[in-house]
LUMLUMVEX-315214 format. One record per residue (C-alpha): residue number from 1; z negated, y negated, x negated. Coordinates in steps of 0.1 Angstrom, whole numbers, plus 5000, padded with zeros to 4 digits. Layout:
+-------+------+------+------+
| kelum |    z |    y |    x |
+-------+------+------+------+
|   NUM |    Z |    Y |    X |
...
+-------+------+------+------+
//
This chain:
+-------+------+------+------+
| kelum |    z |    y |    x |
+-------+------+------+------+
|     1 | 1738 | 6899 | 4454 |
|     2 | 1729 | 6915 | 4485 |
|     3 | 1741 | 6909 | 4521 |
|     4 | 1706 | 6899 | 4532 |
|     5 | 1706 | 6861 | 4545 |
|     6 | 1667 | 6861 | 4547 |
|     7 | 1655 | 6876 | 4511 |
|     8 | 1662 | 6841 | 4492 |
|     9 | 1638 | 6825 | 4513 |
|    10 | 1611 | 6856 | 4525 |
|    11 | 1608 | 6861 | 4484 |
|    12 | 1598 | 6826 | 4482 |
|    13 | 1578 | 6820 | 4508 |
|    14 | 1556 | 6853 | 4496 |
|    15 | 1555 | 6845 | 4461 |
|    16 | 1538 | 6814 | 4478 |
|    17 | 1516 | 6833 | 4506 |
|    18 | 1509 | 6864 | 4494 |
|    19 | 1473 | 6873 | 4501 |
|    20 | 1460 | 6888 | 4466 |
|    21 | 1455 | 6921 | 4480 |
|    22 | 1440 | 6943 | 4446 |
|    23 | 1465 | 6973 | 4460 |
|    24 | 1492 | 6947 | 4451 |
|    25 | 1481 | 6940 | 4417 |
|    26 | 1506 | 6952 | 4385 |
|    27 | 1474 | 6971 | 4377 |
|    28 | 1466 | 6989 | 4409 |
|    29 | 1476 | 7025 | 4401 |
|    30 | 1499 | 7046 | 4425 |
|    31 | 1466 | 7070 | 4434 |
|    32 | 1451 | 7036 | 4448 |
|    33 | 1481 | 7024 | 4466 |
|    34 | 1484 | 7058 | 4480 |
|    35 | 1453 | 7054 | 4497 |
|    36 | 1455 | 7016 | 4509 |
|    37 | 1488 | 7027 | 4525 |
|    38 | 1468 | 7055 | 4542 |
|    39 | 1437 | 7034 | 4553 |
|    40 | 1463 | 7009 | 4562 |
|    41 | 1479 | 7025 | 4590 |
|    42 | 1467 | 7014 | 4626 |
|    43 | 1441 | 6996 | 4608 |
|    44 | 1437 | 6962 | 4596 |
|    45 | 1433 | 6947 | 4568 |
|    46 | 1398 | 6930 | 4569 |
|    47 | 1383 | 6966 | 4579 |
|    48 | 1408 | 6985 | 4546 |
|    49 | 1396 | 6964 | 4524 |
|    50 | 1357 | 6976 | 4520 |
|    51 | 1365 | 7010 | 4525 |
|    52 | 1395 | 7012 | 4500 |
|    53 | 1371 | 6996 | 4477 |
|    54 | 1342 | 7022 | 4481 |
|    55 | 1367 | 7050 | 4480 |
|    56 | 1382 | 7037 | 4447 |
|    57 | 1350 | 7032 | 4431 |
|    58 | 1340 | 7071 | 4441 |
|    59 | 1370 | 7088 | 4432 |
|    60 | 1394 | 7063 | 4417 |
|    61 | 1419 | 7097 | 4410 |
|    62 | 1433 | 7124 | 4429 |
|    63 | 1412 | 7150 | 4405 |
|    64 | 1377 | 7132 | 4421 |
|    65 | 1384 | 7134 | 4455 |
|    66 | 1399 | 7170 | 4450 |
|    67 | 1366 | 7190 | 4438 |
|    68 | 1348 | 7175 | 4462 |
|    69 | 1343 | 7193 | 4497 |
|    70 | 1365 | 7173 | 4526 |
|    71 | 1340 | 7169 | 4541 |
|    72 | 1328 | 7140 | 4520 |
|    73 | 1361 | 7119 | 4523 |
|    74 | 1352 | 7122 | 4569 |
|    75 | 1316 | 7107 | 4553 |
|    76 | 1332 | 7083 | 4533 |
|    77 | 1353 | 7072 | 4558 |
|    78 | 1328 | 7059 | 4574 |
|    79 | 1338 | 7034 | 4610 |
|    80 | 1374 | 7034 | 4595 |
|    81 | 1387 | 7049 | 4627 |
|    82 | 1414 | 7082 | 4629 |
|    83 | 1395 | 7101 | 4609 |
|    84 | 1421 | 7131 | 4602 |
|    85 | 1433 | 7105 | 4575 |
|    86 | 1405 | 7111 | 4558 |
|    87 | 1415 | 7151 | 4558 |
|    88 | 1452 | 7142 | 4549 |
|    89 | 1442 | 7119 | 4518 |
|    90 | 1419 | 7151 | 4509 |
|    91 | 1445 | 7174 | 4512 |
|    92 | 1469 | 7149 | 4496 |
|    93 | 1442 | 7148 | 4464 |
|    94 | 1441 | 7188 | 4461 |
|    95 | 1480 | 7189 | 4459 |
|    96 | 1483 | 7158 | 4436 |
|    97 | 1458 | 7179 | 4415 |
|    98 | 1471 | 7214 | 4416 |
|    99 | 1508 | 7206 | 4420 |
|   100 | 1514 | 7174 | 4399 |
|   101 | 1488 | 7175 | 4366 |
|   102 | 1471 | 7145 | 4392 |
|   103 | 1494 | 7122 | 4391 |
|   104 | 1511 | 7104 | 4421 |
|   105 | 1547 | 7118 | 4426 |
|   106 | 1576 | 7093 | 4417 |
|   107 | 1602 | 7116 | 4436 |
|   108 | 1607 | 7101 | 4469 |
|   109 | 1617 | 7138 | 4486 |
|   110 | 1581 | 7148 | 4464 |
|   111 | 1563 | 7123 | 4483 |
|   112 | 1573 | 7136 | 4513 |
|   113 | 1563 | 7172 | 4506 |
|   114 | 1524 | 7160 | 4505 |
|   115 | 1503 | 7172 | 4532 |
|   116 | 1503 | 7144 | 4561 |
|   117 | 1530 | 7126 | 4541 |
|   118 | 1556 | 7107 | 4564 |
|   119 | 1583 | 7089 | 4564 |
|   120 | 1570 | 7057 | 4561 |
|   121 | 1539 | 7065 | 4534 |
|   122 | 1564 | 7082 | 4511 |
|   123 | 1595 | 7049 | 4510 |
|   124 | 1560 | 7027 | 4504 |
|   125 | 1546 | 7048 | 4481 |
|   126 | 1578 | 7052 | 4460 |
|   127 | 1586 | 7014 | 4465 |
|   128 | 1551 | 7001 | 4456 |
|   129 | 1539 | 7019 | 4433 |
|   130 | 1569 | 7030 | 4413 |
|   131 | 1595 | 7000 | 4418 |
|   132 | 1619 | 7021 | 4437 |
|   133 | 1648 | 7012 | 4464 |
|   134 | 1635 | 7026 | 4501 |
|   135 | 1641 | 7011 | 4536 |
|   136 | 1603 | 7005 | 4544 |
|   137 | 1594 | 7004 | 4581 |
|   138 | 1559 | 6996 | 4597 |
|   139 | 1550 | 6977 | 4628 |
|   140 | 1552 | 6946 | 4610 |
|   141 | 1590 | 6947 | 4591 |
|   142 | 1601 | 6965 | 4623 |
|   143 | 1588 | 6933 | 4643 |
|   144 | 1606 | 6908 | 4624 |
|   145 | 1641 | 6924 | 4623 |
|   146 | 1640 | 6928 | 4660 |
|   147 | 1634 | 6893 | 4663 |
|   148 | 1654 | 6878 | 4635 |
|   149 | 1686 | 6905 | 4642 |
|   150 | 1680 | 6920 | 4674 |
|   151 | 1669 | 6888 | 4691 |
|   152 | 1638 | 6909 | 4713 |
|   153 | 1604 | 6901 | 4707 |
|   154 | 1591 | 6933 | 4704 |
|   155 | 1612 | 6966 | 4689 |
|   156 | 1612 | 6997 | 4708 |
|   157 | 1584 | 7019 | 4711 |
|   158 | 1600 | 7048 | 4690 |
|   159 | 1614 | 7039 | 4657 |
|   160 | 1656 | 7041 | 4660 |
|   161 | 1687 | 7051 | 4638 |
|   162 | 1699 | 7016 | 4646 |
|   163 | 1666 | 7000 | 4631 |
|   164 | 1666 | 7022 | 4602 |
|   165 | 1702 | 7014 | 4593 |
|   166 | 1693 | 6980 | 4592 |
|   167 | 1667 | 6977 | 4574 |
|   168 | 1686 | 6999 | 4547 |
|   169 | 1713 | 6973 | 4555 |
|   170 | 1692 | 6944 | 4546 |
|   171 | 1678 | 6962 | 4511 |
|   172 | 1688 | 6939 | 4480 |
|   173 | 1702 | 6960 | 4457 |
|   174 | 1680 | 6960 | 4428 |
|   175 | 1651 | 6982 | 4433 |
|   176 | 1626 | 6956 | 4417 |
|   177 | 1639 | 6931 | 4448 |
|   178 | 1641 | 6956 | 4470 |
|   179 | 1604 | 6969 | 4467 |
|   180 | 1599 | 6927 | 4465 |
|   181 | 1612 | 6926 | 4500 |
|   182 | 1599 | 6953 | 4518 |
|   183 | 1562 | 6943 | 4508 |
|   184 | 1573 | 6908 | 4517 |
|   185 | 1589 | 6910 | 4550 |
|   186 | 1558 | 6930 | 4559 |
|   187 | 1534 | 6906 | 4547 |
|   188 | 1556 | 6878 | 4571 |
|   189 | 1550 | 6906 | 4604 |
|   190 | 1518 | 6904 | 4592 |
|   191 | 1507 | 6864 | 4588 |
|   192 | 1531 | 6846 | 4608 |
|   193 | 1556 | 6864 | 4627 |
|   194 | 1527 | 6884 | 4645 |
|   195 | 1528 | 6901 | 4676 |
|   196 | 1510 | 6880 | 4704 |
|   197 | 1507 | 6846 | 4686 |
|   198 | 1539 | 6844 | 4661 |
|   199 | 1539 | 6810 | 4643 |
|   200 | 1574 | 6801 | 4639 |
|   201 | 1568 | 6768 | 4629 |
|   202 | 1554 | 6784 | 4597 |
|   203 | 1583 | 6812 | 4589 |
|   204 | 1607 | 6804 | 4562 |
|   205 | 1639 | 6818 | 4582 |
|   206 | 1630 | 6807 | 4613 |
|   207 | 1666 | 6788 | 4616 |
|   208 | 1680 | 6820 | 4613 |
|   209 | 1659 | 6841 | 4639 |
|   210 | 1680 | 6852 | 4667 |
|   211 | 1650 | 6856 | 4694 |
|   212 | 1638 | 6818 | 4681 |
|   213 | 1674 | 6805 | 4688 |
|   214 | 1677 | 6823 | 4719 |
|   215 | 1651 | 6804 | 4733 |
|   216 | 1621 | 6832 | 4729 |
|   217 | 1632 | 6858 | 4761 |
|   218 | 1602 | 6871 | 4777 |
|   219 | 1601 | 6912 | 4766 |
|   220 | 1614 | 6928 | 4792 |
|   221 | 1607 | 6964 | 4783 |
|   222 | 1586 | 6989 | 4791 |
|   223 | 1546 | 6977 | 4796 |
|   224 | 1531 | 6974 | 4764 |
|   225 | 1498 | 6985 | 4768 |
|   226 | 1467 | 6973 | 4743 |
|   227 | 1443 | 7003 | 4728 |
|   228 | 1416 | 7009 | 4747 |
|   229 | 1382 | 7024 | 4731 |
|   230 | 1353 | 7021 | 4754 |
|   231 | 1346 | 7048 | 4770 |
|   232 | 1372 | 7070 | 4759 |
|   233 | 1370 | 7105 | 4739 |
|   234 | 1378 | 7086 | 4712 |
|   235 | 1345 | 7062 | 4710 |
|   236 | 1325 | 7097 | 4716 |
|   237 | 1341 | 7114 | 4687 |
|   238 | 1331 | 7081 | 4669 |
|   239 | 1294 | 7088 | 4682 |
|   240 | 1297 | 7121 | 4670 |
|   241 | 1309 | 7118 | 4635 |
|   242 | 1284 | 7090 | 4628 |
|   243 | 1256 | 7116 | 4638 |
|   244 | 1266 | 7136 | 4614 |
|   245 | 1277 | 7112 | 4584 |
|   246 | 1242 | 7103 | 4584 |
|   247 | 1223 | 7135 | 4578 |
|   248 | 1228 | 7151 | 4544 |
|   249 | 1223 | 7188 | 4563 |
|   250 | 1241 | 7201 | 4592 |
|   251 | 1231 | 7192 | 4626 |
|   252 | 1214 | 7207 | 4659 |
|   253 | 1232 | 7205 | 4693 |
|   254 | 1205 | 7184 | 4706 |
|   255 | 1211 | 7156 | 4677 |
|   256 | 1249 | 7156 | 4691 |
|   257 | 1238 | 7158 | 4728 |
|   258 | 1219 | 7124 | 4726 |
|   259 | 1247 | 7102 | 4718 |
|   260 | 1268 | 7105 | 4752 |
|   261 | 1255 | 7114 | 4787 |
|   262 | 1288 | 7125 | 4803 |
|   263 | 1281 | 7167 | 4795 |
|   264 | 1320 | 7171 | 4804 |
|   265 | 1335 | 7142 | 4779 |
|   266 | 1309 | 7147 | 4753 |
|   267 | 1319 | 7188 | 4749 |
|   268 | 1354 | 7179 | 4753 |
|   269 | 1351 | 7152 | 4726 |
|   270 | 1331 | 7179 | 4705 |
|   271 | 1355 | 7208 | 4709 |
|   272 | 1387 | 7183 | 4697 |
|   273 | 1367 | 7174 | 4661 |
|   274 | 1365 | 7212 | 4655 |
|   275 | 1397 | 7220 | 4662 |
|   276 | 1409 | 7189 | 4645 |
|   277 | 1396 | 7206 | 4613 |
|   278 | 1368 | 7174 | 4614 |
|   279 | 1336 | 7193 | 4620 |
|   280 | 1327 | 7230 | 4614 |
|   281 | 1302 | 7245 | 4640 |
|   282 | 1280 | 7274 | 4619 |
|   283 | 1268 | 7308 | 4627 |
|   284 | 1235 | 7293 | 4638 |
|   285 | 1244 | 7271 | 4661 |
|   286 | 1243 | 7238 | 4643 |
|   287 | 1273 | 7215 | 4631 |
|   288 | 1284 | 7202 | 4600 |
|   289 | 1313 | 7180 | 4585 |
|   290 | 1337 | 7205 | 4571 |
|   291 | 1326 | 7221 | 4536 |
+-------+------+------+------+
//
C-alpha cells in the first residue's frame, strides 16, 4: 500500500463525482489527451470542451494536423486564448508525424523532447494516456497539497522542489492507481478545493486537511493579483488575430488599424504577434496567418 493517507477517500470521491469529459474516456487516444492538456493550460474546461471537439473532428491524428499550415492551427484556435499554444500543437504534430510514425510517444523523456512540451504536460500524457506512474502538479493539485499537507491557503507562485518531492511521495505504488490518483486530486482541486470559495463541507479529506484544522488561516504571502484583460496588449493582439482568422486571404494594414485607436499600443501588439510567429508580414504590405 501507499503511504498516501488521502488516496482511498479521494479515489472513492472521484469515482462518484468525476466529470464525464471525452479525453478521460477509455477510448480517448493519446493525441486527444495531448490536445486537451495543451488547451487546458490557463483555460477552464467550459471553454476548452467545444474547441477540443472541433479540433479533434478536423484533426483526429497528428498527421492530419501536420499536413496543414501552422496558420490553420492558429485560425482553428479561435478565441481560446494564448494562441502560441496552437503553434506548439502544430509543431508537436509535425514532430510526432516525422519522428515517431504518427504515434504520440509513451516514453516520458521522449515526450519532454517534443516542441513546447514541459514537465507537467509530459507527466500528464504519460500518466493519463499510457497509465504510467508520474507526479502531476498543475495549479489545482498544488493548491490541494498546499492546504492538506502544508496548511497554507495557496502554494508558492513558482513550483518548488519541496512540492515535487511531496507529490512524488504521495504517489500510489501501482502505476494504474497512481494515474487515477493524479486525475482525481486534480478534479478535487477543480471542483471542491477551489481557489476562491473552497467547499470544505463536500471535501472527502476535510478531516485530514492541515489548513482547515488550523482554522483556515488567511494567505499571508505576496499579493495575488488577478489577470486583467480589458485594455491590455493581450486584448489588442486578440482583436488583430480575429481579423486575420476571419479572412481567407491576407489582409491590408488598414483592416488591422481599424481594430484599436491607440496606434502605439496597436503597433506594439502587432510586432509581438510577428515576433511570436503568429502573423506573417508579406512583401506587398499585407498580413496573414503563418503559412
